[in-house]
C-alpha positions as CSV (number, residue, x, y, z in Angstrom):
1,M,-10.7,4.5,0.3
2,L,-9.7,7.8,-1.3
3,P,-9.3,8.6,-5.0
4,V,-5.6,8.5,-5.9
5,L,-4.2,12.0,-5.8
6,H,-1.8,13.4,-8.4
7,S,1.4,14.1,-6.5
8,P,3.7,16.9,-7.8
9,E,6.6,14.6,-6.9
10,P,7.0,11.1,-8.4
11,L,5.8,8.5,-5.9
12,R,8.5,6.6,-4.0
13,W,7.4,3.0,-4.0
14,F,8.7,0.5,-1.5
15,K,8.0,-3.2,-1.2
16,S,5.9,-4.3,1.7
17,S,7.7,-6.3,4.4
18,Y,4.7,-8.6,4.3
19,S,5.3,-9.5,0.6
20,G,7.0,-12.8,-0.2
21,A,10.7,-12.6,-1.2
22,N,10.9,-12.8,-5.0
23,T,7.6,-14.5,-5.3
24,T,4.4,-13.6,-7.1
25,E,2.6,-11.9,-4.1
26,C,4.3,-8.6,-4.1
27,V,2.7,-5.4,-2.8
28,E,4.3,-2.0,-3.0
29,A,3.3,1.1,-1.1
30,A,4.1,4.8,-1.4
31,R,3.6,7.3,1.4
32,L,1.8,10.6,0.7
33,P,1.2,13.4,3.2
34,Q,-2.3,12.4,4.0
35,S,-2.5,8.9,2.7
36,T,-0.7,5.7,1.5
37,A,-1.0,4.4,-2.1
38,V,-0.8,0.6,-2.7
39,R,-0.2,-1.3,-5.9
40,D,0.7,-4.7,-7.3
41,S,4.4,-4.7,-8.1
42,K,3.8,-7.0,-11.1
43,A,1.6,-4.3,-12.6
44,P,3.3,-0.9,-11.8
45,G,1.4,0.9,-14.5
46,G,-1.9,-0.7,-13.4
47,P,-4.4,0.5,-10.8
48,M,-3.5,1.6,-7.4
49,L,-5.5,2.1,-4.2
50,E,-5.1,5.0,-1.8
51,F,-6.0,4.8,1.9
52,G,-6.2,7.7,4.4
53,N,-3.6,7.6,7.1
54,A,-6.0,6.4,9.9
55,S,-7.3,3.6,7.7
56,W,-3.8,2.5,6.7
57,K,-2.5,2.5,10.3
58,G,-5.6,0.5,11.5
59,F,-5.0,-2.1,8.7
60,L,-1.3,-2.4,9.7
61,A,-2.2,-2.8,13.4
62,A,-4.7,-5.5,12.5
63,I,-2.0,-7.4,10.6
64,R,0.5,-7.1,13.5
65,H,-2.1,-8.4,15.9
66,Q,-3.3,-11.1,13.6
67,Q,-6.9,-9.7,13.7
68,L,-7.7,-10.2,10.0
69,G,-10.1,-13.1,9.1
70,A,-9.2,-15.6,6.5
């Protein structure tokens, strides 16, 4: 995990397609040139995590292939 970078442009957040529709488990992401930032949509001013592109792509691939443990 990387420290969150200060972007010269405002981050453009989008809701994850894996988040529930209008429910409490909403995750938003914002793409950066070398990483992806992730936050809880219920707390937009709260903490966010930043993952390098390779880590984020690996995480998404694991979700698609149902390779994450419970």
